[in-house]
PDB file with SEQRES, HELIX, SHEET and CRYST1 records, atoms N, CA, C and O in Angstrom:
SEQRES   1 A   73  MET ASN THR THR LEU TRP ILE ILE LEU VAL ILE VAL ALA          
SEQRES   2 A   73  LEU ILE ALA GLY VAL ALA ILE GLY PHE PHE VAL ALA ARG          
SEQRES   3 A   73  GLN TYR MET MET LYS TYR LEU LYS ASP ASN PRO PRO ILE          
SEQRES   4 A   73  ASN GLU GLN MET LEU ARG VAL MET MET SER GLN MET GLY          
SEQRES   5 A   73  ARG LYS PRO SER GLU LYS GLN ILE LYS GLN MET MET ASN          
SEQRES   6 A   73  SER MET ASN LYS LEU SER GLY LYS                              
HELIX    1 AA1 ASN A    2  ASP A   35  1                                  34    
HELIX    2 AA2 GLU A   41  GLN A   50  1                                  10    
HELIX    3 AA3 GLU A   57  SER A   71  1                                  15    
CRYST1    1.000    1.000    1.000  90.00  90.00  90.00 P 1           1          
ATOM      1  N   MET A   1      29.605-101.432  29.366  1.00  0.00           N  
ATOM      2  CA  MET A   1      30.108-100.076  29.195  1.00  0.00           C  
ATOM      3  C   MET A   1      30.232 -99.722  27.714  1.00  0.00           C  
ATOM      4  O   MET A   1      29.910 -98.608  27.302  1.00  0.00           O  
ATOM      5  N   ASN A   2      30.699-100.679  26.928  1.00  0.00           N  
ATOM      6  CA  ASN A   2      30.903-100.444  25.504  1.00  0.00           C  
ATOM      7  C   ASN A   2      29.578-100.181  24.784  1.00  0.00           C  
ATOM      8  O   ASN A   2      29.509 -99.327  23.900  1.00  0.00           O  
ATOM      9  N   THR A   3      28.539-100.908  25.159  1.00  0.00           N  
ATOM     10  CA  THR A   3      27.225-100.722  24.543  1.00  0.00           C  
ATOM     11  C   THR A   3      26.655 -99.348  24.887  1.00  0.00           C  
ATOM     12  O   THR A   3      26.057 -98.692  24.035  1.00  0.00           O  
ATOM     13  N   THR A   4      26.837 -98.918  26.119  1.00  0.00           N  
ATOM     14  CA  THR A   4      26.355 -97.603  26.544  1.00  0.00           C  
ATOM     15  C   THR A   4      27.039 -96.499  25.751  1.00  0.00           C  
ATOM     16  O   THR A   4      26.396 -95.527  25.355  1.00  0.00           O  
ATOM     17  N   LEU A   5      28.330 -96.644  25.520  1.00  0.00           N  
ATOM     18  CA  LEU A   5      29.076 -95.654  24.745  1.00  0.00           C  
ATOM     19  C   LEU A   5      28.544 -95.569  23.318  1.00  0.00           C  
ATOM     20  O   LEU A   5      28.404 -94.474  22.773  1.00  0.00           O  
ATOM     21  N   TRP A   6      28.249 -96.714  22.711  1.00  0.00           N  
ATOM     22  CA  TRP A   6      27.716 -96.725  21.350  1.00  0.00           C  
ATOM     23  C   TRP A   6      26.341 -96.066  21.282  1.00  0.00           C  
ATOM     24  O   TRP A   6      26.049 -95.320  20.348  1.00  0.00           O  
ATOM     25  N   ILE A   7      25.511 -96.340  22.263  1.00  0.00           N  
ATOM     26  CA  ILE A   7      24.176 -95.730  22.283  1.00  0.00           C  
ATOM     27  C   ILE A   7      24.288 -94.216  22.400  1.00  0.00           C  
ATOM     28  O   ILE A   7      23.582 -93.486  21.704  1.00  0.00           O  
ATOM     29  N   ILE A   8      25.166 -93.741  23.270  1.00  0.00           N  
ATOM     30  CA  ILE A   8      25.367 -92.301  23.435  1.00  0.00           C  
ATOM     31  C   ILE A   8      25.894 -91.684  22.147  1.00  0.00           C  
ATOM     32  O   ILE A   8      25.434 -90.616  21.743  1.00  0.00           O  
ATOM     33  N   LEU A   9      26.846 -92.336  21.500  1.00  0.00           N  
ATOM     34  CA  LEU A   9      27.396 -91.817  20.246  1.00  0.00           C  
ATOM     35  C   LEU A   9      26.335 -91.755  19.142  1.00  0.00           C  
ATOM     36  O   LEU A   9      26.299 -90.796  18.371  1.00  0.00           O  
ATOM     37  N   VAL A  10      25.483 -92.760  19.066  1.00  0.00           N  
ATOM     38  CA  VAL A  10      24.427 -92.766  18.055  1.00  0.00           C  
ATOM     39  C   VAL A  10      23.447 -91.624  18.308  1.00  0.00           C  
ATOM     40  O   VAL A  10      23.038 -90.940  17.370  1.00  0.00           O  
ATOM     41  N   ILE A  11      23.070 -91.416  19.562  1.00  0.00           N  
ATOM     42  CA  ILE A  11      22.146 -90.333  19.895  1.00  0.00           C  
ATOM     43  C   ILE A  11      22.768 -88.977  19.578  1.00  0.00           C  
ATOM     44  O   ILE A  11      22.099 -88.106  19.023  1.00  0.00           O  
ATOM     45  N   VAL A  12      24.039 -88.788  19.925  1.00  0.00           N  
ATOM     46  CA  VAL A  12      24.723 -87.524  19.633  1.00  0.00           C  
ATOM     47  C   VAL A  12      24.822 -87.312  18.122  1.00  0.00           C  
ATOM     48  O   VAL A  12      24.632 -86.195  17.639  1.00  0.00           O  
ATOM     49  N   ALA A  13      25.118 -88.371  17.378  1.00  0.00           N  
ATOM     50  CA  ALA A  13      25.216 -88.257  15.922  1.00  0.00           C  
ATOM     51  C   ALA A  13      23.860 -87.898  15.309  1.00  0.00           C  
ATOM     52  O   ALA A  13      23.796 -87.095  14.378  1.00  0.00           O  
ATOM     53  N   LEU A  14      22.788 -88.480  15.818  1.00  0.00           N  
ATOM     54  CA  LEU A  14      21.454 -88.148  15.313  1.00  0.00           C  
ATOM     55  C   LEU A  14      21.098 -86.695  15.598  1.00  0.00           C  
ATOM     56  O   LEU A  14      20.570 -86.005  14.726  1.00  0.00           O  
ATOM     57  N   ILE A  15      21.379 -86.231  16.795  1.00  0.00           N  
ATOM     58  CA  ILE A  15      21.094 -84.838  17.143  1.00  0.00           C  
ATOM     59  C   ILE A  15      21.920 -83.891  16.276  1.00  0.00           C  
ATOM     60  O   ILE A  15      21.411 -82.878  15.799  1.00  0.00           O  
ATOM     61  N   ALA A  16      23.195 -84.223  16.075  1.00  0.00           N  
ATOM     62  CA  ALA A  16      24.052 -83.382  15.236  1.00  0.00           C  
ATOM     63  C   ALA A  16      23.551 -83.378  13.788  1.00  0.00           C  
ATOM     64  O   ALA A  16      23.568 -82.335  13.134  1.00  0.00           O  
ATOM     65  N   GLY A  17      23.109 -84.519  13.288  1.00  0.00           N  
ATOM     66  CA  GLY A  17      22.588 -84.600  11.926  1.00  0.00           C  
ATOM     67  C   GLY A  17      21.330 -83.770  11.740  1.00  0.00           C  
ATOM     68  O   GLY A  17      21.165 -83.101  10.720  1.00  0.00           O  
ATOM     69  N   VAL A  18      20.446 -83.814  12.724  1.00  0.00           N  
ATOM     70  CA  VAL A  18      19.223 -83.011  12.648  1.00  0.00           C  
ATOM     71  C   VAL A  18      19.565 -81.528  12.668  1.00  0.00           C  
ATOM     72  O   VAL A  18      18.999 -80.752  11.898  1.00  0.00           O  
ATOM     73  N   ALA A  19      20.485 -81.128  13.542  1.00  0.00           N  
ATOM     74  CA  ALA A  19      20.861 -79.713  13.643  1.00  0.00           C  
ATOM     75  C   ALA A  19      21.519 -79.229  12.349  1.00  0.00           C  
ATOM     76  O   ALA A  19      21.185 -78.157  11.845  1.00  0.00           O  
ATOM     77  N   ILE A  20      22.439 -80.007  11.820  1.00  0.00           N  
ATOM     78  CA  ILE A  20      23.116 -79.622  10.575  1.00  0.00           C  
ATOM     79  C   ILE A  20      22.115 -79.577   9.419  1.00  0.00           C  
ATOM     80  O   ILE A  20      22.151 -78.655   8.603  1.00  0.00           O  
ATOM     81  N   GLY A  21      21.227 -80.565   9.345  1.00  0.00           N  
ATOM     82  CA  GLY A  21      20.211 -80.583   8.296  1.00  0.00           C  
ATOM     83  C   GLY A  21      19.294 -79.376   8.362  1.00  0.00           C  
ATOM     84  O   GLY A  21      18.929 -78.814   7.330  1.00  0.00           O  
ATOM     85  N   PHE A  22      18.919 -78.972   9.573  1.00  0.00           N  
ATOM     86  CA  PHE A  22      18.057 -77.806   9.745  1.00  0.00           C  
ATOM     87  C   PHE A  22      18.739 -76.554   9.213  1.00  0.00           C  
ATOM     88  O   PHE A  22      18.131 -75.785   8.469  1.00  0.00           O  
ATOM     89  N   PHE A  23      19.999 -76.344   9.588  1.00  0.00           N  
ATOM     90  CA  PHE A  23      20.684 -75.125   9.167  1.00  0.00           C  
ATOM     91  C   PHE A  23      20.994 -75.123   7.673  1.00  0.00           C  
ATOM     92  O   PHE A  23      20.957 -74.068   7.040  1.00  0.00           O  
ATOM     93  N   VAL A  24      21.296 -76.274   7.106  1.00  0.00           N  
ATOM     94  CA  VAL A  24      21.535 -76.345   5.660  1.00  0.00           C  
ATOM     95  C   VAL A  24      20.242 -76.053   4.899  1.00  0.00           C  
ATOM     96  O   VAL A  24      20.255 -75.303   3.923  1.00  0.00           O  
ATOM     97  N   ALA A  25      19.128 -76.638   5.338  1.00  0.00           N  
ATOM     98  CA  ALA A  25      17.844 -76.387   4.676  1.00  0.00           C  
ATOM     99  C   ALA A  25      17.434 -74.925   4.826  1.00  0.00           C  
ATOM    100  O   ALA A  25      16.902 -74.332   3.888  1.00  0.00           O  
ATOM    101  N   ARG A  26      17.676 -74.346   5.988  1.00  0.00           N  
ATOM    102  CA  ARG A  26      17.335 -72.933   6.221  1.00  0.00           C  
ATOM    103  C   ARG A  26      18.149 -72.031   5.301  1.00  0.00           C  
ATOM    104  O   ARG A  26      17.612 -71.092   4.713  1.00  0.00           O  
ATOM    105  N   GLN A  27      19.439 -72.312   5.176  1.00  0.00           N  
ATOM    106  CA  GLN A  27      20.310 -71.516   4.315  1.00  0.00           C  
ATOM    107  C   GLN A  27      19.881 -71.641   2.853  1.00  0.00           C  
ATOM    108  O   GLN A  27      19.874 -70.656   2.114  1.00  0.00           O  
ATOM    109  N   TYR A  28      19.523 -72.858   2.444  1.00  0.00           N  
ATOM    110  CA  TYR A  28      19.072 -73.082   1.068  1.00  0.00           C  
ATOM    111  C   TYR A  28      17.802 -72.283   0.776  1.00  0.00           C  
ATOM    112  O   TYR A  28      17.696 -71.644  -0.271  1.00  0.00           O  
ATOM    113  N   MET A  29      16.845 -72.317   1.697  1.00  0.00           N  
ATOM    114  CA  MET A  29      15.593 -71.589   1.483  1.00  0.00           C  
ATOM    115  C   MET A  29      15.815 -70.081   1.466  1.00  0.00           C  
ATOM    116  O   MET A  29      15.180 -69.379   0.680  1.00  0.00           O  
ATOM    117  N   MET A  30      16.694 -69.574   2.305  1.00  0.00           N  
ATOM    118  CA  MET A  30      16.982 -68.138   2.305  1.00  0.00           C  
ATOM    119  C   MET A  30      17.602 -67.719   0.978  1.00  0.00           C  
ATOM    120  O   MET A  30      17.256 -66.671   0.433  1.00  0.00           O  
ATOM    121  N   LYS A  31      18.520 -68.536   0.456  1.00  0.00           N  
ATOM    122  CA  LYS A  31      19.147 -68.234  -0.832  1.00  0.00           C  
ATOM    123  C   LYS A  31      18.113 -68.323  -1.958  1.00  0.00           C  
ATOM    124  O   LYS A  31      18.107 -67.489  -2.864  1.00  0.00           O  
ATOM    125  N   TYR A  32      17.248 -69.326  -1.903  1.00  0.00           N  
ATOM    126  CA  TYR A  32      16.222 -69.490  -2.931  1.00  0.00           C  
ATOM    127  C   TYR A  32      15.269 -68.297  -2.954  1.00  0.00           C  
ATOM    128  O   TYR A  32      14.939 -67.786  -4.025  1.00  0.00           O  
ATOM    129  N   LEU A  33      14.826 -67.854  -1.782  1.00  0.00           N  
ATOM    130  CA  LEU A  33      13.907 -66.716  -1.724  1.00  0.00           C  
ATOM    131  C   LEU A  33      14.589 -65.418  -2.136  1.00  0.00           C  
ATOM    132  O   LEU A  33      13.940 -64.512  -2.660  1.00  0.00           O  
ATOM    133  N   LYS A  34      15.891 -65.325  -1.900  1.00  0.00           N  
ATOM    134  CA  LYS A  34      16.618 -64.132  -2.340  1.00  0.00           C  
ATOM    135  C   LYS A  34      16.731 -64.115  -3.864  1.00  0.00           C  
ATOM    136  O   LYS A  34      16.571 -63.067  -4.490  1.00  0.00           O  
ATOM    137  N   ASP A  35      17.005 -65.273  -4.458  1.00  0.00           N  
ATOM    138  CA  ASP A  35      17.141 -65.366  -5.912  1.00  0.00           C  
ATOM    139  C   ASP A  35      15.785 -65.310  -6.619  1.00  0.00           C  
ATOM    140  O   ASP A  35      15.687 -64.760  -7.716  1.00  0.00           O  
ATOM    141  N   ASN A  36      14.743 -65.868  -6.009  1.00  0.00           N  
ATOM    142  CA  ASN A  36      13.410 -65.945  -6.613  1.00  0.00           C  
ATOM    143  C   ASN A  36      12.370 -65.410  -5.630  1.00  0.00           C  
ATOM    144  O   ASN A  36      11.672 -66.192  -4.984  1.00  0.00           O  
ATOM    145  N   PRO A  37      12.262 -64.106  -5.512  1.00  0.00           N  
ATOM    146  CA  PRO A  37      11.299 -63.568  -4.542  1.00  0.00           C  
ATOM    147  C   PRO A  37       9.864 -63.861  -4.973  1.00  0.00           C  
ATOM    148  O   PRO A  37       9.577 -63.968  -6.165  1.00  0.00           O  
ATOM    149  N   PRO A  38       8.968 -63.989  -3.997  1.00  0.00           N  
ATOM    150  CA  PRO A  38       7.569 -64.222  -4.355  1.00  0.00           C  
ATOM    151  C   PRO A  38       6.983 -63.011  -5.085  1.00  0.00           C  
ATOM    152  O   PRO A  38       7.400 -61.875  -4.861  1.00  0.00           O  
ATOM    153  N   ILE A  39       6.023 -63.273  -5.948  1.00  0.00           N  
ATOM    154  CA  ILE A  39       5.424 -62.195  -6.749  1.00  0.00           C  
ATOM    155  C   ILE A  39       4.507 -61.359  -5.862  1.00  0.00           C  
ATOM    156  O   ILE A  39       3.675 -61.894  -5.128  1.00  0.00           O  
ATOM    157  N   ASN A  40       4.669 -60.051  -5.942  1.00  0.00           N  
ATOM    158  CA  ASN A  40       3.784 -59.146  -5.203  1.00  0.00           C  
ATOM    159  C   ASN A  40       3.018 -58.274  -6.195  1.00  0.00           C  
ATOM    160  O   ASN A  40       3.176 -58.414  -7.407  1.00  0.00           O  
ATOM    161  N   GLU A  41       2.197 -57.386  -5.674  1.00  0.00           N  
ATOM    162  CA  GLU A  41       1.345 -56.559  -6.539  1.00  0.00           C  
ATOM    163  C   GLU A  41       2.162 -55.653  -7.454  1.00  0.00           C  
ATOM    164  O   GLU A  41       1.789 -55.433  -8.607  1.00  0.00           O  
ATOM    165  N   GLN A  42       3.268 -55.130  -6.946  1.00  0.00           N  
ATOM    166  CA  GLN A  42       4.101 -54.245  -7.770  1.00  0.00           C  
ATOM    167  C   GLN A  42       4.683 -55.002  -8.962  1.00  0.00           C  
ATOM    168  O   GLN A  42       4.735 -54.468 -10.070  1.00  0.00           O  
ATOM    169  N   MET A  43       5.122 -56.243  -8.738  1.00  0.00           N  
ATOM    170  CA  MET A  43       5.657 -57.039  -9.843  1.00  0.00           C  
ATOM    171  C   MET A  43       4.580 -57.318 -10.889  1.00  0.00           C  
ATOM    172  O   MET A  43       4.859 -57.300 -12.088  1.00  0.00           O  
ATOM    173  N   LEU A  44       3.347 -57.578 -10.439  1.00  0.00           N  
ATOM    174  CA  LEU A  44       2.255 -57.798 -11.393  1.00  0.00           C  
ATOM    175  C   LEU A  44       2.006 -56.559 -12.237  1.00  0.00           C  
ATOM    176  O   LEU A  44       1.793 -56.662 -13.445  1.00  0.00           O  
ATOM    177  N   ARG A  45       2.029 -55.393 -11.613  1.00  0.00           N  
ATOM    178  CA  ARG A  45       1.816 -54.146 -12.363  1.00  0.00           C  
ATOM    179  C   ARG A  45       2.895 -53.966 -13.430  1.00  0.00           C  
ATOM    180  O   ARG A  45       2.597 -53.597 -14.566  1.00  0.00           O  
ATOM    181  N   VAL A  46       4.147 -54.228 -13.058  1.00  0.00           N  
ATOM    182  CA  VAL A  46       5.257 -54.074 -14.005  1.00  0.00           C  
ATOM    183  C   VAL A  46       5.118 -55.071 -15.146  1.00  0.00           C  
ATOM    184  O   VAL A  46       5.314 -54.714 -16.308  1.00  0.00           O  
ATOM    185  N   MET A  47       4.778 -56.327 -14.824  1.00  0.00           N  
ATOM    186  CA  MET A  47       4.632 -57.337 -15.874  1.00  0.00           C  
ATOM    187  C   MET A  47       3.525 -56.958 -16.853  1.00  0.00           C  
ATOM    188  O   MET A  47       3.696 -57.071 -18.067  1.00  0.00           O  
ATOM    189  N   MET A  48       2.397 -56.510 -16.323  1.00  0.00           N  
ATOM    190  CA  MET A  48       1.284 -56.155 -17.208  1.00  0.00           C  
ATOM    191  C   MET A  48       1.599 -54.911 -18.031  1.00  0.00           C  
ATOM    192  O   MET A  48       1.196 -54.821 -19.191  1.00  0.00           O  
ATOM    193  N   SER A  49       2.310 -53.959 -17.451  1.00  0.00           N  
ATOM    194  CA  SER A  49       2.666 -52.768 -18.229  1.00  0.00           C  
ATOM    195  C   SER A  49       3.692 -53.105 -19.306  1.00  0.00           C  
ATOM    196  O   SER A  49       3.696 -52.476 -20.364  1.00  0.00           O  
ATOM    197  N   GLN A  50       4.555 -54.075 -19.061  1.00  0.00           N  
ATOM    198  CA  GLN A  50       5.505 -54.503 -20.089  1.00  0.00           C  
ATOM    199  C   GLN A  50       4.793 -55.192 -21.243  1.00  0.00           C  
ATOM    200  O   GLN A  50       5.269 -55.176 -22.378  1.00  0.00           O  
ATOM    201  N   MET A  51       3.640 -55.802 -20.941  1.00  0.00           N  
ATOM    202  CA  MET A  51       2.856 -56.440 -21.999  1.00  0.00           C  
ATOM    203  C   MET A  51       1.977 -55.434 -22.724  1.00  0.00           C  
ATOM    204  O   MET A  51       1.255 -55.799 -23.652  1.00  0.00           O  
ATOM    205  N   GLY A  52       2.028 -54.171 -22.313  1.00  0.00           N  
ATOM    206  CA  GLY A  52       1.261 -53.139 -22.990  1.00  0.00           C  
ATOM    207  C   GLY A  52      -0.129 -52.931 -22.428  1.00  0.00           C  
ATOM    208  O   GLY A  52      -0.984 -52.346 -23.093  1.00  0.00           O  
ATOM    209  N   ARG A  53      -0.369 -53.401 -21.215  1.00  0.00           N  
ATOM    210  CA  ARG A  53      -1.685 -53.242 -20.593  1.00  0.00           C  
ATOM    211  C   ARG A  53      -1.570 -52.314 -19.399  1.00  0.00           C  
ATOM    212  O   ARG A  53      -0.535 -52.269 -18.734  1.00  0.00           O  
ATOM    213  N   LYS A  54      -2.618 -51.586 -19.134  1.00  0.00           N  
ATOM    214  CA  LYS A  54      -2.687 -50.761 -17.927  1.00  0.00           C  
ATOM    215  C   LYS A  54      -3.681 -51.440 -16.996  1.00  0.00           C  
ATOM    216  O   LYS A  54      -4.891 -51.290 -17.171  1.00  0.00           O  
ATOM    217  N   PRO A  55      -3.191 -52.184 -16.012  1.00  0.00           N  
ATOM    218  CA  PRO A  55      -4.104 -52.958 -15.167  1.00  0.00           C  
ATOM    219  C   PRO A  55      -4.845 -52.073 -14.165  1.00  0.00           C  
ATOM    220  O   PRO A  55      -4.304 -51.094 -13.649  1.00  0.00           O  
ATOM    221  N   SER A  56      -6.085 -52.445 -13.909  1.00  0.00           N  
ATOM    222  CA  SER A  56      -6.842 -51.758 -12.864  1.00  0.00           C  
ATOM    223  C   SER A  56      -6.531 -52.436 -11.528  1.00  0.00           C  
ATOM    224  O   SER A  56      -5.981 -53.536 -11.484  1.00  0.00           O  
ATOM    225  N   GLU A  57      -6.889 -51.767 -10.466  1.00  0.00           N  
ATOM    226  CA  GLU A  57      -6.660 -52.333  -9.130  1.00  0.00           C  
ATOM    227  C   GLU A  57      -7.445 -53.635  -8.962  1.00  0.00           C  
ATOM    228  O   GLU A  57      -6.985 -54.559  -8.290  1.00  0.00           O  
ATOM    229  N   LYS A  58      -8.619 -53.705  -9.567  1.00  0.00           N  
ATOM    230  CA  LYS A  58      -9.447 -54.911  -9.488  1.00  0.00           C  
ATOM    231  C   LYS A  58      -8.743 -56.094 -10.154  1.00  0.00           C  
ATOM    232  O   LYS A  58      -8.755 -57.203  -9.620  1.00  0.00           O  
ATOM    233  N   GLN A  59      -8.130 -55.861 -11.320  1.00  0.00           N  
ATOM    234  CA  GLN A  59      -7.412 -56.935 -12.008  1.00  0.00           C  
ATOM    235  C   GLN A  59      -6.235 -57.428 -11.176  1.00  0.00           C  
ATOM    236  O   GLN A  59      -5.990 -58.632 -11.092  1.00  0.00           O  
ATOM    237  N   ILE A  60      -5.508 -56.499 -10.561  1.00  0.00           N  
ATOM    238  CA  ILE A  60      -4.364 -56.877  -9.732  1.00  0.00           C  
ATOM    239  C   ILE A  60      -4.830 -57.735  -8.559  1.00  0.00           C  
ATOM    240  O   ILE A  60      -4.233 -58.770  -8.265  1.00  0.00           O  
ATOM    241  N   LYS A  61      -5.899 -57.299  -7.891  1.00  0.00           N  
ATOM    242  CA  LYS A  61      -6.421 -58.052  -6.741  1.00  0.00           C  
ATOM    243  C   LYS A  61      -6.899 -59.438  -7.167  1.00  0.00           C  
ATOM    244  O   LYS A  61      -6.668 -60.418  -6.460  1.00  0.00           O  
ATOM    245  N   GLN A  62      -7.570 -59.525  -8.332  1.00  0.00           N  
ATOM    246  CA  GLN A  62      -8.041 -60.819  -8.823  1.00  0.00           C  
ATOM    247  C   GLN A  62      -6.868 -61.758  -9.092  1.00  0.00           C  
ATOM    248  O   GLN A  62      -6.922 -62.936  -8.739  1.00  0.00           O  
ATOM    249  N   MET A  63      -5.813 -61.246  -9.713  1.00  0.00           N  
ATOM    250  CA  MET A  63      -4.648 -62.081 -10.006  1.00  0.00           C  
ATOM    251  C   MET A  63      -3.950 -62.526  -8.724  1.00  0.00           C  
ATOM    252  O   MET A  63      -3.529 -63.678  -8.618  1.00  0.00           O  
ATOM    253  N   MET A  64      -3.824 -61.625  -7.749  1.00  0.00           N  
ATOM    254  CA  MET A  64      -3.198 -61.988  -6.476  1.00  0.00           C  
ATOM    255  C   MET A  64      -4.030 -63.050  -5.751  1.00  0.00           C  
ATOM    256  O   MET A  64      -3.479 -63.998  -5.192  1.00  0.00           O  
ATOM    257  N   ASN A  65      -5.359 -62.888  -5.762  1.00  0.00           N  
ATOM    258  CA  ASN A  65      -6.223 -63.875  -5.113  1.00  0.00           C  
ATOM    259  C   ASN A  65      -6.126 -65.230  -5.792  1.00  0.00           C  
ATOM    260  O   ASN A  65      -6.090 -66.256  -5.113  1.00  0.00           O  
ATOM    261  N   SER A  66      -6.082 -65.256  -7.120  1.00  0.00           N  
ATOM    262  CA  SER A  66      -5.989 -66.534  -7.824  1.00  0.00           C  
ATOM    263  C   SER A  66      -4.643 -67.204  -7.570  1.00  0.00           C  
ATOM    264  O   SER A  66      -4.581 -68.427  -7.445  1.00  0.00           O  
ATOM    265  N   MET A  67      -3.569 -66.429  -7.490  1.00  0.00           N  
ATOM    266  CA  MET A  67      -2.259 -67.022  -7.192  1.00  0.00           C  
ATOM    267  C   MET A  67      -2.204 -67.537  -5.762  1.00  0.00           C  
ATOM    268  O   MET A  67      -1.612 -68.585  -5.502  1.00  0.00           O  
ATOM    269  N   ASN A  68      -2.816 -66.809  -4.830  1.00  0.00           N  
ATOM    270  CA  ASN A  68      -2.830 -67.265  -3.444  1.00  0.00           C  
ATOM    271  C   ASN A  68      -3.655 -68.535  -3.281  1.00  0.00           C  
ATOM    272  O   ASN A  68      -3.311 -69.395  -2.470  1.00  0.00           O  
ATOM    273  N   LYS A  69      -4.745 -68.663  -4.045  1.00  0.00           N  
ATOM    274  CA  LYS A  69      -5.546 -69.890  -3.991  1.00  0.00           C  
ATOM    275  C   LYS A  69      -4.753 -71.071  -4.533  1.00  0.00           C  
ATOM    276  O   LYS A  69      -4.817 -72.172  -3.985  1.00  0.00           O  
ATOM    277  N   LEU A  70      -4.004 -70.842  -5.610  1.00  0.00           N  
ATOM    278  CA  LEU A  70      -3.212 -71.924  -6.197  1.00  0.00           C  
ATOM    279  C   LEU A  70      -2.093 -72.378  -5.270  1.00  0.00           C  
ATOM    280  O   LEU A  70      -1.777 -73.566  -5.208  1.00  0.00           O  
ATOM    281  N   SER A  71      -1.496 -71.433  -4.551  1.00  0.00           N  
ATOM    282  CA  SER A  71      -0.387 -71.797  -3.667  1.00  0.00           C  
ATOM    283  C   SER A  71      -0.873 -72.308  -2.320  1.00  0.00           C  
ATOM    284  O   SER A  71      -0.071 -72.794  -1.522  1.00  0.00           O  
ATOM    285  N   GLY A  72      -2.171 -72.207  -2.051  1.00  0.00           N  
ATOM    286  CA  GLY A  72      -2.720 -72.747  -0.815  1.00  0.00           C  
ATOM    287  C   GLY A  72      -2.589 -71.839   0.381  1.00  0.00           C  
ATOM    288  O   GLY A  72      -2.608 -72.318   1.515  1.00  0.00           O  
ATOM    289  N   LYS A  73      -2.458 -70.549   0.170  1.00  0.00           N  
ATOM    290  CA  LYS A  73      -2.314 -69.623   1.301  1.00  0.00           C  
ATOM    291  C   LYS A  73      -3.660 -69.295   1.879  1.00  0.00           C  
ATOM    292  O   LYS A  73      -3.749 -68.530   2.840  1.00  0.00           O  
TER     293      LYS A  73                                                      
END                                                                             
């Protein structure tokens, strides 16, 4: 009986650990994406205009494609 109780407790602890780990990792990623949003086309336009350049649509698309290739999307 004692061994069965230990096995059940270990299984419950593992399930609880996986569930808690999932929610902690999810919360961390949500906070990270809120603090550091992924770069989109509008952000590229603003960055290039701050550098004194007027980007064409072709340049924006090329930069987005190169970033997507680097990130593996």
